[in-house]
N, C-alpha and C positions, 0 to 999 in steps of 0.2 A: 503494501500499499504506501500511499504518499509518492509515486512516482510520478515523473513531468509528464510522461505520455501515456494512454490508456492502453488497457491490453484486451487481446481477444481471449475467449474460452476456447477450450479445445476444438470445439464444432464451428470455431471461425465465427459465431457472434461477438458483439462488443460486451465486454463485460463491464455491465451499468453497475451491480454492487458496487464494485471498488469505487470506481469513478465518482457514485454517489458520497459513498463514505469520505472519501479524499476530498470533495467539494463541500461537504457539511463541516468537515474540521476546519479546511481554511477560510471559510466564512464566519466560523464561530471566532477564530483566531484573530480575523479582519474586525468584526464586531466589537471586541473585547479591546482589543487595541484604538481602535477607534473613539471607544466610549472614554478609556483613558485619554485619550490626548484632548479630546473636547472638554472633559472634566478639569485636565492641566492649564488649560486657558480661560476658564471660567464662563464656558458659554453654559445656560441652562438647562438644566436636567433634560426636560422634553425635547428641546431641540437636538440634545446630545442624543440622544437615543433614539429620533429620527434621524440623523446623520450617520450614526453606526449601522442601523439598522438598512438605508440606503446602499450603505459600502458595503456590508455585508452580503446583501442581494447581488449585487454588482459582482463580487468575489465568487459568490456561488455558483452565476452563470457563466461567467469566464474562466473558471477552474474546467466545469462541464466543457466549456465549446474548447479549450486547448486540449483536453482529453481526448475529445470524439473526434476531433479532426478531419480529416478524410481519411479513413482507414478502409482497406478494402477486406473483404473477408478472406482468411488465409486460406490457398486452396481453391480460389476462385478463377486462376487463370488456366 
């Protein structure tokens, strides 16, 4: 887990389980670091939570997009 590129299963299909797990881990890390950063510069709590949630959502889908890429099924040739 936590690899840069996504993996395929033995049958050649994309391994969504690992990709989703990695994306959740990275999004959680982004949420809490963003929240800590907004707290450090005295941004009000509600605005900080909203900003951290937006950053985490963006990170979640960015990690999935990077992992999914344009991977062809193994053995498709």
